[in-house]
C-alpha positions in Angstrom: 0.0 0.0 0.0 2.8 2.4 0.8 5.1 3.3 -2.1 8.4 4.1 -0.7 11.9 4.3 -2.3 15.2 3.4 -0.8 15.0 4.7 2.8 18.7 5.1 3.0 18.8 7.8 0.3 15.4 9.5 0.6 15.3 12.6 2.8 13.3 12.3 6.0 9.7 13.2 5.4 7.9 16.3 6.6 5.1 15.5 9.0 1.8 17.4 9.5 -0.8 16.3 12.1 -4.1 18.1 11.9 -6.6 17.6 14.8 -10.1 19.0 14.1 -11.9 20.2 17.3 -15.3 18.5 17.6 -15.7 16.7 14.3 -17.3 13.3 14.1 -17.0 11.0 11.1 -20.5 11.8 10.0 -19.4 15.3 9.0 -17.3 14.3 6.0 -18.6 13.3 2.6 -15.9 10.6 2.3 -17.4 8.9 5.3 -20.9 9.0 3.9 -21.8 12.4 5.3 -24.5 14.1 3.3 -25.1 17.3 5.3 -21.9 19.3 4.9 -19.7 20.1 1.8 -16.1 18.9 2.4 -14.5 18.6 -1.1 -10.9 19.2 0.1 -11.0 16.5 2.8 -12.8 14.2 0.4 -10.0 14.7 -2.1 -7.4 13.8 0.6 -9.4 10.6 1.2 -9.5 9.8 -2.6 -5.8 10.4 -3.0 -4.8 8.7 0.3 -5.9 6.3 3.0 -9.2 6.5 4.9 -9.5 4.6 8.2 -13.1 3.5 8.4 -13.0 2.6 12.1 -11.1 5.3 13.8 -11.7 6.2 17.4 -10.8 8.7 20.1 -11.7 9.6 23.6 -15.1 11.4 23.6 -13.6 14.7 24.9 -10.7 16.9 23.7 -8.0 16.9 26.5 -8.1 13.1 27.0 -7.7 12.6 23.3 -4.9 15.2 23.0 -2.9 13.7 25.8 -3.1 10.2 24.2 -2.2 11.5 20.8 0.8 13.5 21.9 2.2 10.8 24.2 1.1 7.5 22.6 0.1 6.4 26.1 -3.3 5.5 27.6 -5.0 8.0 29.9 -4.8 5.3 32.5 -1.1 5.9 32.7 -0.6 9.6 32.4 -3.8 11.6 32.5 -3.9 14.5 35.1 -7.1 16.4 34.5 -8.9 18.4 31.9 -6.7 21.1 30.2 -3.5 19.6 31.6 -0.7 17.6 30.0 1.7 16.1 32.6 5.0 18.0 32.2 6.9 14.7 32.7 5.4 13.2 29.6 7.4 12.8 26.4 5.6 14.1 23.3 6.2 13.1 19.7 7.3 16.7 19.1 10.1 16.3 21.7 11.2 13.0 20.2 11.3 14.4 16.7 12.9 17.7 17.7 15.8 15.8 19.4 16.3 14.0 16.1 16.6 17.2 14.0 13.1 18.1 13.1 11.9 21.7 13.1 8.7 21.8 15.1 5.7 24.2 15.2 2.3 24.2 16.7 -0.6 26.4 15.6 -4.3 26.5 16.6 -5.6 25.5 20.1 -3.4 24.4 23.0 -5.5 23.9 26.2 -2.8 21.8 27.9 -1.2 24.1 30.4 -4.1 25.0 32.7 -5.0 28.6 31.7 -5.7 31.4 34.2 -9.5 30.8 34.2 -9.1 27.4 35.8 -8.9 26.9 39.6 -5.7 26.9 41.5 -5.5 23.1 41.5 -5.1 23.1 37.7 -3.8 26.6 36.8 -0.3 26.3 35.4 0.0 22.7 36.2 0.3 21.5 32.6 2.9 21.9 29.9 3.7 25.0 27.8 4.3 24.5 24.1 8.0 25.1 24.2 8.3 22.5 27.0 6.3 20.0 24.8 8.9 20.2 22.1 7.6 23.0 19.9 10.2 25.5 18.9 7.6 28.0 17.7 3.9 28.3 18.2 0.8 30.5 17.5 -1.9 29.2 19.7 -5.2 30.0 21.5 -5.6 29.2 25.2 -2.1 28.7 26.5 -1.9 30.8 29.7 -5.1 32.9 29.0 -8.5 32.1 27.6 -10.1 35.0 25.6 -12.0 34.5 22.4 -11.0 31.9 19.9 -12.7 33.0 16.7 -13.1 36.7 16.0 -10.7 39.0 17.7 -8.9 36.0 19.3 -6.5 36.0 22.2 -3.4 34.3 20.8 0.0 33.4 22.2 2.7 33.6 19.6 6.1 32.3 20.7 5.3 33.1 24.4 3.7 36.6 23.8 0.0 36.8 24.5 -2.3 39.5 23.0 -5.8 40.1 21.9 -5.9 40.6 18.1 -7.9 43.1 16.1 -11.7 42.9 15.8 -11.5 41.8 12.1 -9.0 39.0 12.8 -10.2 35.4 12.7 -8.3 33.0 14.9 -8.3 30.0 12.5 -6.9 32.2 9.8 -4.1 33.4 12.1 -3.1 29.8 12.9 -2.9 28.8 9.2 -1.1 32.0 8.2 1.6 31.3 10.7 1.9 27.7 9.7 2.3 28.5 6.0 4.8 31.2 6.7 6.8 28.9 8.9 6.7 26.0 6.3 8.0 28.4 3.7 11.2 29.2 5.6 14.2 28.0 3.7 15.9 25.1 5.5 17.3 21.7 4.9 15.7 20.3 8.0 12.5 18.3 7.8 9.6 19.8 9.7 6.8 18.7 12.0 3.6 20.8 12.1 1.0 20.1 14.7 -2.2 21.9 13.9 -4.8 21.3 16.6 -7.6 23.3 15.0 -9.8 25.9 16.6 -12.7 24.8 14.3 -15.4 23.7 14.4 -15.8 24.0 18.2 -18.3 26.4 19.5 -19.3 29.1 20.1 -21.0 28.8 16.8 -20.5 32.1 15.0 -20.3 32.9 11.3 -16.8 32.4 9.7 -15.5 34.7 7.0 -17.8 34.8 4.0 -20.9 33.8 6.0 -23.4 36.6 6.8 -24.3 37.4 10.4 -23.0 39.3 13.4 -19.6 38.1 14.6 -20.4 38.8 18.2 -23.9 37.2 18.2 -24.9 34.5 20.6 -23.8 31.0 19.7 -26.1 29.5 17.1 -25.8 25.8 16.0 -26.9 26.8 12.5 -23.5 28.2 12.0 -21.9 24.8 12.6 -22.3 23.9 8.9 -20.4 26.9 7.5 -17.7 26.4 10.2 -17.2 22.8 9.0 -17.0 24.0 5.5 -14.6 26.8 6.4 -12.4 24.1 8.1 -12.4 22.2 4.8 -11.4 25.4 2.9 -8.4 25.9 5.3 -7.3 22.3 4.6 -7.6 23.0 0.9 -5.4 26.1 1.4 -2.8 24.0 3.2 -2.7 21.4 0.5 -2.4 24.0 -2.2 0.5 25.6 -0.4 2.3 22.2 -0.3 1.6 21.6 -4.0 2.8 25.1 -5.1 6.0 24.7 -3.1 6.8 21.2 -4.4 6.4 19.6 -1.0 3.8 17.0 -1.6 6.1 14.1 -2.5 7.9 14.2 0.8 5.2 15.2 3.2 2.7 13.1 5.2 -0.5 14.7 6.3 -2.7 13.1 9.0 -6.2 14.6 9.5 -8.1 13.4 12.5 -11.1 14.5 14.6 -10.5 14.8 18.3 -14.0 13.5 19.4 -17.6 13.4 18.2 -19.5 16.4 16.9 -21.2 18.9 19.3 -24.4 17.6 20.9 -26.4 20.5 19.4 -25.7 19.2 15.8 -27.3 16.6 13.6 -26.1 15.2 10.3 -27.1 12.6 7.8 -24.6 9.8 7.2 -25.4 7.0 4.7 -29.1 8.0 4.8 -29.3 7.9 8.7 -29.6 10.8 11.1 -26.6 11.0 13.5 -26.7 13.3 16.5 -23.5 14.8 17.7 -22.0 12.6 20.4 -19.3 14.7 22.1 -18.7 13.6 25.7 -20.8 10.4 25.2 -19.4 6.9 25.3 -21.6 6.0 22.2 -20.4 5.4 18.7 -21.0 9.0 17.7 -19.0 10.2 20.7 -15.7 8.6 19.7 -15.9 7.6 16.0 -14.0 10.2 14.0 -12.4 10.8 10.6 -8.8 9.6 10.3 -7.1 10.3 6.9 -3.5 9.8 5.8 -2.3 11.6 2.7 1.2 11.2 1.2 1.3 11.4 -2.6 4.0 9.1 -3.9 4.2 7.3 -0.6 0.7 6.0 -0.2 -1.5 4.3 -2.7 -4.6 6.4 -3.6 -8.1 5.5 -2.6 -7.3 2.9 0.1 -9.9 2.2 2.8 -8.8 0.2 5.8 -11.3 -1.3 8.3 -8.9 -2.2 11.1 -9.7 -0.2 14.3 -7.2 2.6 14.8 -6.9 5.3 17.5 -5.3 8.6 18.1 -3.1 6.8 20.6 -1.3 5.3 17.5 -0.1 8.6 16.1 3.1 8.8 18.3 4.5 5.5 17.1 3.4 6.1 13.5 5.2 9.4 13.2 8.4 8.1 14.7 8.4 5.1 12.3 7.7 7.3 9.3 10.6 9.5 10.4 12.9 6.5 10.8 13.3 7.0 14.5 13.3 4.4 17.3 10.6 4.5 20.0 11.7 5.6 23.5 12.8 2.7 25.7 12.2 4.5 29.0 8.4 4.3 29.1 5.6 2.0 28.1 3.7 3.1 24.9 0.2 1.9 24.3 -0.2 2.9 20.7 0.9 0.9 17.7 2.5 2.2 14.5 0.1 2.2 11.5 3.0 1.9 9.0 3.2 -1.9 9.0 -0.5 -1.9 8.0 0.0 0.8 5.4 2.9 -0.9 3.6 1.4 -4.4 3.7 3.7 -6.0 6.2 0.7 -7.1 8.2 -2.8 -7.9 7.1 -4.4 -6.4 10.2 -3.2 -3.6 12.4 -5.2 -4.7 15.4 -8.6 -6.1 16.3 -9.7 -3.6 18.9 -9.0 -0.3 20.8 -9.4 0.4 24.5 -10.5 3.4 26.5 -10.0 4.7 30.0 -12.1 7.8 30.4 -12.2 10.1 33.4 -11.8 13.6 32.1 -12.0 15.6 35.3 -10.5 13.5 38.2 -9.5 16.6 40.2 -12.5 18.8 39.8 -15.0 15.9 39.8 -13.3 13.1 41.8 -16.7 11.4 42.6 -17.2 10.6 38.9 -15.5 7.3 38.3 -13.5 6.3 35.3 -15.4 4.5 32.5 -13.4 1.8 30.7 -14.4 -0.1 27.6 -13.0 -1.9 24.5 -14.5 -2.0 21.1 -13.9 -3.3 17.6 -15.5 -2.2 14.3 -18.9 -3.5 15.6 -19.0 -4.5 19.2 -18.4 -2.5 22.4 -17.8 -4.0 25.8 -17.7 -2.1 29.1 -15.7 -3.2 32.0 -18.8 -3.9 34.0 -19.8 -6.6 31.3 -22.3 -4.6 29.2 -22.0 -5.5 25.5 -23.5 -3.6 22.7 -23.8 -4.1 18.9 -22.9 -0.6 17.7 -24.0 -1.4 14.2 -27.6 -2.0 15.2 -27.5 0.1 18.4 -25.1 3.0 18.0 -26.7 4.9 20.9 -26.1 1.9 23.3 -29.6 1.6 24.4 -29.9 -2.2 24.8 -27.2 -4.2 26.6 -26.9 -7.8 25.3 -27.2 -10.6 27.8 -24.5 -13.3 27.8 -27.1 -16.0 27.9 -28.5 -14.9 24.5 -25.1 -14.9 22.7 -24.7 -16.7 19.5 -21.2 -17.9 18.5 -20.3 -14.6 16.8 -21.4 -12.5 19.8 -19.7 -14.9 22.3 -16.4 -14.6 20.4 -16.6 -10.8 20.3 -17.4 -10.7 24.1 -14.4 -12.9 24.9 -12.0 -11.0 22.6 -13.0 -7.6 24.0 -12.8 -9.0 27.6 -9.2 -10.0 26.7 -8.6 -6.5 25.3 -9.8 -4.9 28.5 -7.2 -6.9 30.4 -4.5 -5.0 28.5 -5.6 -1.6 29.9 -3.1 -0.5 32.6 -4.4 0.0 36.1 -4.2 3.7 37.0 -1.6 4.8 39.6 -3.7 6.0 42.5 -0.8 7.2 44.7 
């Protein structure tokens, strides 16, 4: 599936990881979505690899911690808006091997000043996470994210002009940085500001920019996100960067609960924060012209926890040997070395253990069809995506019994959280 030349002579590839904020799989046309227009992302899917069964945590910080570190929340999660400063990110690993590193978009991993004292400043600043430069919303301060945003650019925070749109600022800095003349390969991490609420009209959409959040603006926000992705790809093409650049596009969790979309003729309500199929099933595209065969669709379950190992293997770097990783590299699956990446993914979900300690962790495992919780509840997500009817073991046929046993085994691989 991967089309790679002699790795000993090829320059190390550039790496771009894009993480959309609140975007379920039902939002994209290439996933059967019928509500929003996403031609640029659909093009990436047509020219690259689409992961049909990609999953994340149902909320942003838990997903981002797993993505950046390649480790389960059961090992390293502190609390919402916080990335443990002792964790190693893929940016740190790649920076130490000679990559230029940049982050643009949304951070929310330091514990900004609007959080309580138990969280404020307890996380990780972009520079300490391995990013040499950054242009980000919500580092040390909150402020607006869309129009007239509060952005931190290389450590300096300011509120930008009224006519300035935060998602545009992020991309403009990214493209400018990519264009710098250098012989070094680059890593760009773009955790997007879009299409997270408040739902306000993006550029080109009529309506007051300071109006109350209105879910009817979610559609143009998704479509503007798609336009920004088109701008990124056009820049890569115009600067002759496409044949040595990998782009990963991923959603960080399900779409907002206020939204609804049609996917394959069925209505899908946004599942953000929920442990349902819509809460954690997201788009996951890989695009690398000349490196990946076009139009490939893989059905193996994959997770954002796999990004760390995948990036390091693409870059030709070894994985760290001083910590346990839980993600697996996708590269063996992409280049045909294995017929299946994995049969399941696992989840440990407790997004606010400090501010809401009475809310216990929820743990589950799932494959493309079945979902098993640690308490024994099994669901057929194909027939019951909202998890309304738990299936009793006594009613299992051979297929269901096998799925139950395999997912029970998968759950046993989840680490036990350190409660000290």
